[in-house]
N, C-alpha and C positions, 0 to 999 in steps of 0.2 A: 486450724491455721486454712489461713486465706490459699484461694487456687488465684497466682498471681498472672498465669495465663487470660485472663474471664476477664481481669482488670485490665491488663493493659490494652491501648490502644494504636492496635498498628499502623504504623507510618503509611500515608499514603501514597508515598513513592515506590514502598517496596508491594504494594497489592498493585500498581501499576505496573512497574517492573516486572512479577509476577505474572501477572497476566497477558500480558503482552509476551516473555517471552512460553508460554501456552500456544497463546496463537500461532505466534511465529513458529512453534514447532510443528505444529499442526500443517501449516501451509508451508514449509519446507522438507516435511515429509511428504504430501502429496506431490510436490513438486518433482521432487526426487524419484519416487512412480513411475514417472516423464521426462526421466533426464534431463527434468531441468531445476529452476531456482525457483526461489520464491518472488524475489526482486526480478525476474527476467518474467514472472508473469502478472508480477502488477506490472511493467512498464506495457505489457504487452496489452492490459486493461485500461491504460490509459493512452492508446492510439486510438483516436478515431477510426472504426473499420471503415465507414465510407467514404473521408472527406483527408484520413489522415492525419495526422500533429504538428507544427509545425516543433524541430528541435527545442528551441528555444524555450516552449513551453509544457515540456516534458517535465523537467529538474523542478521548477515551482510545484508541478501536481502530484510530483511525489517525493516531495522536501528530500530531495538527494542533491549531493556535491555534485559538480558539470563533471566531472573529473571520472569518479564515478559512472556515472552514466555515459560517457565520453566511452568508457570500456564495454558497457551493457551493451550498448547500440551496436558498437563493432561487432560482440558474440553473438548478437539476435540477426544481426545482416551477414555475419559468416558461418550461421546456422541454417542461413533462408527461412526466417520466420516474416522480415522486412526488409524494404529496400529504402533508398533514397531519392528522391523528387526536387530537384532544384526549383525554386519558386518562377515566376515568369517574371512579379516585379524587382525582384533583386536576389542576383546569383549567388551571392552569399547564404540566404536564406533557405535552409533545407526543412524539406515535410518528411516526414518520417510514415511511409503507408507499408499494410500488414500485405504479406505474401497469402496465398491460398492455404499453404501452413503456417502461417500467419495467425490465419484467422479462423484455423482451426482451435491450435492451441489457446487463442484467448477464449474460443468459448467455453471451451474446457474449463479453463481460470473462471469466469465468470458465474459456470455451474455451482464449482467448488466454492466460491463466496455468496452465489443466492443460497444456497441449500445450507450454511453457517449462519446467513443472518435468518434464514425460516427456523430452523431449530433457536436459536437466541428468541424469538418472537413467538414459539411454542409455549417456550417456557418461563418467559419472563413479561408482567403483567406490563399491559401498553403504557400506564401512568409511570411505574417508575425504569421504565425505558427511557422515560423523555422524565423525569428527573434524572439519570446515570446521564444522559447530553448535558442537560446544564450544566451539572457538577465538573462534564468532564469542558467543558468550556468556560466554564471558571479556572478549572486548574490550569487549559492552557492560557487566558489571560494571565492569571498572576507568573505562571513559568517566563512569557514570553515580555512580560512586564520588567524582570528583574532581568532576561536576558540584554535586554534595552539600556541599561544601565550601566553595563559593560560601558 
């Protein structure tokens, strides 16, 4: 009798989901050790440490809904990681800047991301990684095309 598991091709979406859940859990667990969340850490990473970042530019950088982002920004501000500064040109425009506490937290988050990427590069050959990136880009294009047909 044949072993069906070896013949069965796993669904790409299942592989993507399982992999993302594992990575997400890793980041969530590490963030919790520092009384934070992975999304808060990601937000801090997307803020330019020197110039700050326009609030309107943060959402697209993170692929996150504006309402969710508003909540995260408020939480980060309330907890002393960031502060808002109005731009000189447009008073409605706000630049999000890091406090010292926010900068320290950002640096810790960056170290976690860098270490994870280092481990991947140590274990996976460069040409395999390149192929992976190409395949992921193709999958993203296919999904985006399907989304845009709605």
